[in-house]
C-alpha positions as CSV (number, residue, x, y, z in Angstrom):
1,M,62.2,312.8,116.5
2,D,64.2,314.7,113.9
3,F,65.6,312.4,111.2
4,G,68.5,314.8,110.5
5,G,69.5,314.8,114.1
6,V,69.4,311.0,114.3
7,A,71.5,310.8,111.2
8,V,74.1,313.2,112.7
9,Q,74.2,311.3,116.0
10,F,74.6,308.0,114.1
11,L,77.6,309.4,112.2
12,N,79.1,310.8,115.4
13,G,78.7,307.4,117.0
14,M,80.6,305.8,114.0
15,A,83.4,308.4,114.5
16,Q,83.7,307.7,118.2
17,A,83.7,304.0,117.6
18,S,86.9,304.2,115.6
19,S,88.8,305.7,118.6
20,L,87.2,303.4,121.1
21,F,88.1,300.4,118.8
22,L,91.8,301.3,118.8
23,V,92.0,301.5,122.6
24,A,90.1,298.3,123.0
25,A,92.0,296.4,120.3
26,G,95.3,297.2,122.1
27,L,93.9,296.1,125.4
28,S,92.5,292.9,123.9
29,L,95.9,292.0,122.3
30,I,97.8,292.6,125.6
31,F,95.3,290.5,127.6
32,G,95.1,287.8,125.0
33,V,98.9,287.2,125.0
34,T,100.1,288.2,128.4
35,R,96.9,287.6,130.4
36,I,97.6,290.9,132.2
37,V,94.5,293.1,133.0
38,N,96.3,296.3,132.2
39,F,94.7,299.1,134.2
40,A,97.3,301.5,132.8
41,H,96.0,301.2,129.3
42,G,93.8,304.3,129.8
43,S,96.9,306.2,130.9
44,L,98.6,305.3,127.6
45,Y,95.5,306.7,125.8
46,M,95.8,309.9,127.9
47,L,99.5,310.2,127.1
48,G,98.8,309.8,123.4
49,I,96.4,312.8,123.4
50,Y,98.8,314.9,125.5
51,L,101.8,314.2,123.4
52,A,99.8,314.7,120.2
53,Y,98.7,318.1,121.5
54,S,102.3,319.2,122.1
55,A,103.5,317.7,118.8
56,V,100.7,319.4,116.9
57,Q,101.5,322.8,118.5
58,Q,105.1,322.4,117.2
59,W,104.7,320.8,113.8
60,G,101.0,320.4,113.0
61,H,100.4,323.6,111.0
62,S,100.2,321.7,107.7
63,P,98.3,318.5,106.8
64,A,101.5,316.5,106.6
65,G,102.8,317.9,109.8
66,F,99.5,317.3,111.6
67,W,99.4,313.6,110.7
68,F,103.1,313.2,111.4
69,S,102.6,314.7,114.9
70,L,99.8,312.2,115.6
71,L,102.0,309.2,114.4
72,A,105.1,310.4,116.3
73,A,103.1,310.8,119.5
74,S,101.7,307.3,119.2
75,L,105.1,305.8,118.4
76,A,106.6,307.5,121.4
77,V,103.9,306.0,123.7
78,G,104.5,302.6,122.0
79,A,108.2,302.8,122.9
80,L,107.3,303.7,126.4
81,G,105.0,300.7,126.6
82,A,107.8,298.4,125.5
83,L,110.0,300.0,128.2
84,L,107.4,299.4,130.9
85,E,107.0,295.8,129.9
86,I,110.7,295.2,130.0
87,I,111.4,297.0,133.3
88,L,108.3,296.1,135.3
89,L,105.7,293.7,133.8
90,R,108.2,291.1,132.7
91,R,109.0,290.5,136.4
92,I,105.4,289.8,137.4
93,Y,104.1,287.5,134.6
94,R,104.0,284.6,137.0
95,A,102.3,286.5,139.8
96,P,98.6,286.2,140.4
97,E,96.6,288.3,138.0
98,M,95.1,290.5,140.8
99,L,98.7,291.5,141.8
100,Q,99.4,292.4,138.2
101,L,96.4,294.6,138.2
102,L,97.7,296.3,141.3
103,A,101.1,297.0,139.7
104,T,99.4,298.5,136.6
105,F,97.2,300.7,138.8
106,A,100.3,302.0,140.5
107,L,101.4,303.0,137.0
108,V,98.1,304.9,136.6
109,L,98.9,307.0,139.7
110,I,102.5,307.7,138.5
111,I,101.6,308.6,134.9
112,N,98.8,310.8,136.0
113,D,101.0,312.9,138.1
114,V,103.7,313.0,135.4
115,A,101.1,314.5,133.1
116,L,100.1,317.0,135.7
117,W,103.8,318.0,136.2
118,I,104.4,318.4,132.4
119,W,101.1,319.9,131.1
120,G,99.4,321.3,134.2
121,P,95.9,320.8,135.5
122,D,94.0,322.6,132.7
123,D,92.2,320.9,129.8
124,L,94.0,321.4,126.5
125,L,92.0,321.3,123.2
126,G,94.1,320.9,120.1
127,P,93.5,322.7,116.8
128,L,91.3,321.5,113.9
129,A,93.0,319.2,111.4
130,P,94.5,321.2,108.5
131,G,92.4,320.4,105.4
132,L,89.6,318.9,107.4
133,S,88.5,321.9,109.3
134,G,85.2,322.4,107.5
135,A,81.8,320.7,107.7
136,I,79.5,318.8,105.3
137,Q,75.8,319.2,105.2
138,I,73.9,315.9,105.6
139,F,70.0,315.8,105.8
140,G,70.0,319.5,106.7
141,R,72.6,319.2,109.5
142,Y,76.3,319.8,109.4
143,I,78.8,317.2,110.5
144,P,82.6,317.9,110.7
145,A,84.6,316.6,107.8
146,Y,87.1,315.2,110.4
147,D,84.4,313.0,111.9
148,L,83.7,311.5,108.4
149,M,87.4,310.8,108.0
150,L,87.4,308.9,111.4
151,I,84.5,306.8,110.2
152,V,86.7,305.5,107.4
153,V,89.8,305.1,109.6
154,G,88.2,302.4,111.8
155,P,87.5,299.8,109.2
156,I,90.9,300.5,107.5
157,L,92.8,299.9,110.8
158,L,90.6,296.8,111.5
159,A,91.6,295.4,108.1
160,C,95.3,296.1,108.8
161,L,95.2,294.4,112.2
162,W,93.4,291.4,110.7
163,L,96.0,291.0,108.0
164,L,98.8,291.4,110.5
165,L,97.4,288.7,112.7
166,T,96.4,286.3,110.1
167,R,98.9,286.7,107.2
168,T,102.2,287.1,109.1
169,R,104.4,284.8,111.1
170,W,104.4,287.3,114.0
171,G,100.6,287.2,113.9
172,A,100.6,283.4,114.0
173,L,102.9,283.5,117.0
174,I,100.5,285.9,118.8
175,R,97.6,283.6,118.1
176,A,99.6,280.6,119.3
177,A,100.5,282.5,122.5
178,T,96.8,283.3,123.1
179,Q,96.0,279.6,122.9
180,D,98.9,278.0,124.7
181,R,101.9,280.0,125.9
182,T,103.6,276.9,127.5
183,M,103.7,275.0,124.2
184,L,105.0,278.1,122.4
185,G,107.9,278.3,124.8
186,A,108.6,274.5,124.3
187,L,108.9,275.2,120.5
188,G,111.8,277.5,121.2
189,V,110.0,280.9,120.6
190,N,111.4,283.8,122.5
191,Q,108.3,284.7,124.5
192,A,109.9,287.6,126.3
193,W,110.4,289.6,123.1
194,L,107.1,288.5,121.7
195,F,105.3,289.9,124.8
196,T,107.3,293.1,124.5
197,S,106.3,293.6,120.9
198,V,102.7,292.9,121.7
199,F,102.7,295.3,124.6
200,A,104.4,298.0,122.4
201,L,101.7,297.5,119.7
202,G,98.9,297.7,122.2
203,A,100.4,300.9,123.7
204,F,100.7,302.3,120.2
205,L,97.1,301.6,119.4
206,A,95.9,303.1,122.7
207,A,97.9,306.3,122.0
208,L,96.7,306.5,118.5
209,G,93.1,306.2,119.7
210,G,93.8,309.2,121.9
211,A,95.9,311.2,119.3
212,I,93.2,311.2,116.7
213,Q,90.8,312.7,119.2
214,I,92.8,315.9,119.4
215,P,90.3,318.1,117.3
216,R,87.3,316.5,119.1
217,Q,88.3,316.1,122.7
218,P,90.5,318.1,125.1
219,A,93.4,316.4,126.9
220,S,92.6,316.1,130.6
221,L,93.8,314.3,133.6
222,G,90.6,312.3,134.1
223,L,90.8,310.5,130.7
224,D,92.8,307.6,132.0
225,L,90.1,306.1,134.3
226,S,87.1,307.1,132.1
227,V,88.6,305.6,129.0
228,I,89.8,302.3,130.6
229,G,86.2,301.6,131.8
230,D,84.9,302.0,128.2
231,A,87.8,299.9,126.9
232,F,87.2,297.1,129.4
233,V,83.5,297.1,128.4
234,V,84.3,296.8,124.7
235,V,86.8,294.0,125.2
236,V,84.5,291.9,127.4
237,V,81.4,292.5,125.2
238,G,83.3,291.8,121.9
239,G,85.1,288.7,123.4
240,M,88.6,288.5,125.0
241,G,91.3,288.5,122.3
242,S,88.8,289.0,119.4
243,I,89.8,292.0,117.3
244,P,86.6,291.9,115.1
245,G,84.7,291.5,118.3
246,A,86.3,294.6,119.7
247,Y,85.2,296.6,116.6
248,L,81.7,295.2,116.7
249,A,81.3,296.0,120.4
250,A,82.8,299.5,119.9
251,L,80.2,300.2,117.1
252,I,77.3,298.9,119.3
253,I,78.3,300.9,122.4
254,A,79.0,304.1,120.5
255,Q,75.7,303.8,118.7
256,L,73.8,303.1,121.9
257,K,75.2,306.3,123.4
258,A,74.5,308.3,120.2
259,F,70.9,306.9,120.1
260,C,70.3,308.0,123.7
261,I,71.4,311.5,122.9
262,A,69.2,311.6,119.7
263,L,66.1,310.4,121.6
264,G,66.3,313.3,124.1
265,V,63.5,313.4,126.6
266,V,60.6,311.0,125.8
267,S,57.2,311.3,127.6
268,F,55.0,308.3,128.4
269,G,51.9,309.9,129.9
270,D,53.0,311.6,133.1
271,I,56.4,309.9,133.0
272,N,59.3,311.7,131.4
273,I,62.5,309.7,130.6
274,A,65.6,311.7,129.9
275,F,67.5,309.2,127.6
276,P,70.7,311.4,127.5
277,K,71.3,310.6,131.1
278,L,71.5,306.9,130.2
279,T,74.8,307.7,128.3
280,L,76.6,307.4,131.6
281,V,75.5,303.8,132.2
282,I,74.1,302.3,128.9
283,E,77.3,300.6,128.1
284,F,77.4,298.8,131.5
285,I,73.8,297.8,131.2
286,F,74.5,296.3,127.8
287,M,77.7,294.6,129.1
288,A,75.7,293.1,132.0
289,L,73.2,291.6,129.6
290,V,75.9,290.2,127.3
291,L,77.7,288.6,130.2
292,V,74.6,287.0,131.6
293,I,73.5,285.6,128.2
294,R,76.9,285.0,126.5
295,P,79.7,285.3,129.1
296,W,82.6,284.9,126.6
297,G,81.4,287.9,124.5
298,L,79.7,288.4,121.1
299,L,82.6,287.0,119.0
300,G,84.7,285.4,121.7
301,K,85.3,281.8,122.6
302,P,84.8,280.1,126.0
303,M,88.1,280.2,127.9
304,A,89.3,278.9,131.1
305,S,89.3,281.2,134.1
306,V,92.5,283.1,134.5
307,R,92.3,283.3,138.3
308,S,95.3,281.2,139.0
309,A,98.6,282.0,137.4
310,G,100.9,279.6,139.2
311,A,100.7,277.2,142.1
312,Q,97.5,276.5,143.9
313,D,96.6,278.9,146.7
314,A,98.1,277.9,150.1
315,P,95.6,277.0,152.8
316,L,94.7,279.6,155.4
317,R,96.2,278.9,158.8
318,L,94.8,279.5,162.2
319,A,96.4,282.4,164.1
320,T,99.4,281.5,166.3
321,P,99.7,282.7,169.9
322,G,102.2,285.4,168.7
323,Y,99.6,286.7,166.2
324,K,96.9,286.7,168.8
325,G,99.1,288.7,171.2
326,L,100.0,291.2,168.5
327,I,96.3,291.7,167.7
328,L,95.5,292.3,171.4
329,V,98.3,294.9,171.5
330,V,96.9,296.7,168.5
331,L,93.4,296.7,170.0
332,A,94.9,298.1,173.3
333,V,96.6,300.9,171.3
334,L,93.3,301.7,169.5
335,I,91.4,301.8,172.7
336,T,93.8,304.1,174.5
337,L,94.5,306.3,171.5
338,P,91.8,309.0,172.2
339,A,93.4,309.6,175.6
340,F,96.3,311.2,173.7
341,S,94.1,313.4,171.5
342,D,95.5,316.5,173.2
343,T,99.0,315.6,172.1
344,F,98.0,314.0,168.7
345,P,94.7,315.6,167.8
346,Y,94.5,314.0,164.3
347,A,95.4,310.5,165.5
348,P,91.8,309.4,166.5
349,V,90.5,310.7,163.2
350,L,93.1,308.8,161.2
351,A,92.5,305.7,163.4
352,L,88.8,305.9,162.6
353,D,89.5,306.0,158.9
354,I,91.8,303.0,159.2
355,I,89.3,300.8,161.1
356,I,86.5,301.5,158.7
357,A,88.8,300.9,155.7
358,A,89.8,297.6,157.4
359,L,86.2,296.4,157.6
360,F,85.7,297.3,153.9
361,A,88.8,295.5,152.9
362,A,87.9,292.5,155.1
363,S,84.5,292.2,153.4
364,L,86.1,292.2,150.0
365,H,88.7,289.7,151.1
366,F,86.0,287.3,152.1
367,I,84.9,286.8,148.5
368,M,88.3,287.3,146.9
369,G,90.5,285.1,149.2
370,P,88.4,282.1,150.4
371,G,85.9,282.6,147.6
372,G,88.3,283.2,144.7
373,M,85.8,285.7,143.3
374,P,87.5,289.0,142.2
375,S,85.4,292.1,142.3
376,F,85.9,295.4,140.5
377,G,82.7,296.8,142.0
378,H,82.7,296.2,145.7
379,A,82.2,299.9,146.3
380,A,78.5,299.4,145.3
381,Y,77.7,297.8,148.6
382,F,79.8,300.4,150.5
383,G,77.8,303.1,148.8
384,L,74.5,301.4,149.4
385,G,75.2,301.2,153.1
386,A,76.3,304.8,153.2
387,Y,73.4,306.2,151.3
388,G,71.0,303.9,153.1
389,A,72.1,305.2,156.5
390,A,72.1,308.8,155.3
391,L,68.6,308.6,153.8
392,L,67.1,306.8,156.8
393,L,68.5,309.6,159.0
394,T,67.7,312.6,156.9
395,S,64.6,311.6,154.9
396,A,63.0,309.0,157.2
397,S,64.1,310.7,160.4
398,W,65.3,307.5,161.9
399,P,67.7,307.6,164.9
400,M,71.3,306.9,164.3
401,A,71.4,303.4,165.8
402,P,68.5,301.9,163.7
403,A,69.9,303.6,160.6
404,I,73.3,301.9,161.1
405,I,71.7,298.6,161.8
406,T,69.3,298.7,158.8
407,A,71.5,300.2,156.1
408,P,73.8,297.1,155.9
409,L,70.7,295.0,155.3
410,L,69.9,297.1,152.2
411,A,73.5,296.6,151.0
412,G,73.1,292.8,151.6
413,I,69.9,292.7,149.6
414,G,71.7,294.5,146.7
415,A,74.6,291.9,147.0
416,V,72.1,289.1,146.7
417,V,70.5,290.6,143.6
418,F,73.8,291.3,141.9
419,G,75.5,288.1,143.2
420,W,72.7,285.9,141.7
421,F,74.1,286.9,138.3
422,C,77.8,287.2,139.2
423,V,78.3,283.7,140.7
424,R,77.4,282.1,137.3
425,L,80.7,283.6,136.0
426,T,84.4,283.2,136.9
427,G,87.6,285.1,136.7
428,I,87.7,288.4,134.7
429,Y,84.1,287.9,133.5
430,L,82.8,287.9,137.1
431,A,85.0,290.9,138.0
432,M,83.7,292.9,135.0
433,L,80.0,292.1,135.8
434,T,80.5,293.4,139.3
435,L,82.0,296.6,137.8
436,A,78.9,296.9,135.6
437,F,76.5,296.6,138.5
438,A,78.5,299.1,140.5
439,Q,78.4,301.6,137.7
440,I,74.7,301.2,137.4
441,V,74.3,302.0,141.1
442,W,76.6,305.0,140.7
443,S,74.6,306.3,137.8
444,I,71.4,306.1,139.8
445,V,72.9,307.8,142.8
446,Y,74.6,310.5,140.6
447,Q,71.5,311.4,138.7
448,W,68.6,310.9,141.1
449,D,68.7,314.5,142.4
450,A,65.3,314.4,144.2
451,V,66.3,311.5,146.5
452,T,70.1,311.2,146.6
453,G,71.0,314.8,146.0
454,G,72.7,313.9,142.8
455,S,76.3,315.1,142.5
456,N,75.9,317.2,145.7
457,G,75.2,314.2,147.8
458,I,73.6,314.2,151.2
459,I,75.0,316.3,154.1
460,G,74.2,316.7,157.8
461,V,74.7,313.0,158.7
462,W,76.3,313.3,162.1
463,P,76.4,310.9,165.1
464,A,73.7,311.2,167.8
465,S,74.1,314.0,170.3
466,W,73.8,311.6,173.3
467,L,77.1,310.0,172.5
468,P,79.9,311.2,174.9
469,A,83.2,312.6,173.7
470,N,84.9,310.0,171.4
471,G,81.8,307.9,171.8
472,Y,81.4,307.4,168.1
473,Y,85.0,306.3,167.8
474,Y,84.4,303.5,170.3
475,L,81.1,302.6,168.7
476,A,82.8,302.2,165.4
477,L,85.8,300.3,166.9
478,T,83.4,297.9,168.6
479,A,81.4,297.3,165.5
480,V,84.4,296.7,163.3
481,T,86.1,294.4,165.8
482,L,83.0,292.2,166.2
483,S,82.5,292.2,162.4
484,V,86.1,291.2,161.6
485,Y,85.9,288.5,164.2
486,A,82.7,287.2,162.7
487,L,84.2,287.1,159.2
488,R,87.2,285.2,160.6
489,R,84.9,282.7,162.3
490,L,83.0,282.2,159.1
491,I,86.2,281.6,157.1
492,F,87.2,278.7,159.5
493,S,83.7,277.4,159.8
494,P,82.2,274.5,157.6
495,F,80.7,277.2,155.4
496,G,84.2,278.7,154.9
497,Y,85.7,275.3,154.0
498,A,82.9,274.7,151.5
499,L,83.6,278.2,150.0
500,R,87.3,277.3,149.6
501,A,86.5,273.9,148.2
502,G,84.4,275.5,145.5
503,R,87.3,277.9,144.8
504,D,90.0,275.2,144.5
505,S,88.1,272.4,142.8
506,A,84.5,273.0,141.8
507,L,84.0,269.6,140.3
508,R,85.1,267.7,143.4
509,A,83.1,270.0,145.6
510,Q,80.0,269.4,143.6
511,A,80.7,265.6,143.6
512,I,80.6,265.5,147.4
513,G,77.3,267.4,147.5
514,I,78.3,271.1,148.0
515,D,76.0,273.6,146.4
516,I,78.7,275.8,144.9
517,K,76.5,278.6,143.5
518,G,74.4,278.7,146.7
519,V,77.5,278.9,148.9
520,Q,79.0,281.7,146.7
521,L,75.8,283.6,146.6
522,L,75.6,283.5,150.4
523,A,79.2,284.7,150.5
524,F,78.3,287.6,148.3
525,A,75.5,288.5,150.6
526,I,77.7,288.4,153.7
527,A,80.4,290.4,152.0
528,G,77.9,293.0,150.9
529,L,76.4,293.2,154.4
530,F,79.7,294.0,156.0
531,A,80.7,296.4,153.3
532,G,77.4,298.2,153.8
533,L,78.2,298.4,157.5
534,A,81.5,300.0,156.7
535,G,79.7,302.5,154.5
536,A,77.2,303.3,157.2
537,L,80.0,303.9,159.7
538,F,81.9,306.0,157.2
539,V,79.0,308.3,156.4
540,F,78.5,309.1,160.1
541,S,82.2,309.7,160.6
542,K,82.4,312.2,157.7
543,G,78.9,313.8,158.0
544,S,78.0,313.3,154.3
545,A,77.5,310.8,151.5
546,S,78.5,311.5,147.9
547,P,78.6,309.6,144.6
548,E,82.4,309.3,144.9
549,L,81.8,306.5,147.4
550,I,80.6,304.2,144.5
551,T,83.2,305.1,141.9
552,V,85.7,302.7,140.3
553,G,88.4,304.4,142.3
554,K,86.8,303.4,145.6
555,S,86.6,299.7,144.4
556,V,90.2,299.9,143.4
557,D,91.1,301.2,146.8
558,G,89.6,298.1,148.3
559,L,91.6,295.9,145.9
560,I,94.8,297.7,146.8
561,M,94.2,297.1,150.5
562,V,93.6,293.4,150.1
563,L,96.5,292.8,147.7
564,L,99.0,294.9,149.7
565,G,98.2,292.9,152.8
566,G,98.0,289.5,151.2
567,V,95.0,287.7,149.8
568,Q,95.8,284.3,151.4
569,T,96.1,285.6,155.0
570,V,93.2,286.4,157.2
571,V,95.0,289.5,158.7
572,G,96.1,290.6,155.3
573,P,93.3,293.0,154.5
574,L,93.6,294.7,157.9
575,V,97.4,295.2,157.3
576,G,96.7,296.4,153.8
577,A,94.0,298.9,154.9
578,A,96.2,300.3,157.6
579,T,99.2,300.6,155.2
580,F,97.3,302.2,152.4
581,T,95.5,304.7,154.6
582,L,98.7,305.7,156.4
583,L,100.6,306.1,153.1
584,Q,97.8,308.1,151.5
585,N,97.5,310.5,154.4
586,A,101.3,310.8,154.8
587,F,101.9,311.7,151.1
588,I,99.0,314.1,150.7
589,G,100.8,316.6,152.9
590,I,104.2,316.2,151.4
591,T,103.8,317.1,147.8
592,Q,101.3,318.1,145.1
593,Y,102.3,314.9,143.2
594,W,101.5,312.5,146.1
595,H,99.7,310.1,143.7
596,A,103.0,309.4,142.0
597,V,104.8,308.9,145.3
598,L,102.1,306.5,146.5
599,G,102.2,304.7,143.1
600,G,105.9,304.3,143.4
601,V,105.7,302.9,146.9
602,I,103.0,300.4,145.8
603,L,105.2,299.3,143.0
604,L,108.1,298.7,145.4
605,L,105.8,296.8,147.8
606,V,104.5,294.6,144.9
607,M,108.0,293.8,143.8
608,A,109.3,293.2,147.3
609,F,106.3,291.4,148.8
610,P,104.4,289.7,145.9
611,Q,102.5,287.6,148.5
612,G,101.5,290.8,150.4
613,I,103.0,292.3,153.6
614,A,101.2,290.0,155.9
615,G,101.9,287.0,153.7
616,F,105.6,287.9,153.7
617,V,105.6,288.1,157.5
618,E,103.8,284.8,157.7
619,Q,106.4,283.1,155.5
620,I,109.2,284.4,157.7
621,G,107.4,283.1,160.8
622,A,107.0,279.7,159.1
623,R,110.7,279.6,158.2
624,I,111.7,280.4,161.8
625,Q,109.4,277.7,163.1
626,I,111.0,275.2,160.8
627,M,114.5,276.3,161.9
628,R,113.5,275.9,165.6
629,H,111.9,272.5,165.0
630,P,113.5,270.8,162.0
631,E,112.1,267.6,160.7
632,P,114.3,264.6,161.7
633,R,116.4,263.2,158.9
634,E,115.5,259.8,157.4
635,G,117.2,257.1,159.5
636,A,118.0,259.4,162.4
């Protein structure tokens, strides 16, 4: 191992940690005060680097102009963050945190297409910083002078934030809001403007973290999701709301990546380990270890779960005769749909996508709704089912039917292994641990070329030739119908009631003898099993499996489906899956900027139906029922 190379990678890690710290510090501040899991924080980082690129092209030809351009771009994004908080987020502070996440993800879609419209699809690399364009020799290697400057910037900004939060009245209000927002409001503090200022500061820090990367990293449209994953990891590892913890975590994670690059390929006998490949997943492995050992982070403090943000969840209700009739009508339509394939040739294909998405959403709802366990990594089980079926068919030469039956079992085993660790956590910590495990699975699939095909995936996964025309459609429809019915029966079984008891009051449930962790682990296994079945059905419908099936985006798609339909309704995930799939397919053909249109529609649906589409319809039905059969007045 070359000492000079290790030293250079160490300094590169220190420089990268400064930018990562700024993004994570902003996210930590916003979450600590508003309790919003801001998925759009990565978009603010991306806007910072894009605006800095444009500003530097215009004014950055001198040292003063360069730094003024970076500062101006960051301030502009800070002002945009304040505007977003006033117009949108202020209206959903009392909504469940998962619904808030859905609204911020809609912003991701909108901002990404706005950037595409303004700057185009090509990567844009800014110029070197005037006065810092050279390199300095260290241990026989050269390191850019700009990187050395960034190493100094991180501790300086950490000190500034620490002074701001500990030596000013505004900082005292932020710390008070982090501890008890209700008491802060009772003391007469204007919480609305405090939240706005915090969001503006967080947006400014995210944009600054992007702007200072101009000489080191090109502006690209994929930065939003890639950066937000890193930022979430840093915040969780460092401790929610802890600024020093964010800096410590940024240093550790940046150095872990740098160390993997410095190690290169290491041989142990006949075994060669390519450590640079671990850079894709090392941070998630480290986060998983921290969450298992110290769930509140390295410098954080134990905090209550943030799952509920208002009234307790309403109980699930059995389907009324009207609902049952509507479901039978929908099934009849799906059964007869292939008969009209000559007139509407794409309809059966779209319907197949919808029913498979419905099963995926229903499996996620099983642990999110009755179980109260949010998951940011449910795509792991979908991907395990898809790849399991594909490998059994292509590598093991199994027939289609045994492959579809066995693949969900593999996903269920994975869910048991991951769930054993996850059920020991709650709230955002649980969600982030599921994300870590999903990223680990994705990394293995993406890089194990000899088995999974790597980034190319597996092709040639088609239904059996003995199936008649539209035979696979009816096979998938039957499997999904029976699976959704089984999930519904489980929800209203004694097991389902025990699962909801653990969600609503763990202490009381334990007092009456319910094994909460055991019930939750079994729920994880069931959800993973049915998600794996959805993945197996999907891979045969498309003919291939690829790593995109296990990305964060796929997990977010499942969250959108569940939340659009309504978490506290059994039919909600089915309605959400149909709505999301139909909207996505409709907008793709309309405009190049269909992500923005889809994001706008999701925002409107969130604002109009905060309880979900199915939840809204259920409320209307309950009101009509009350009007038809009003309760008798006292004394009547």
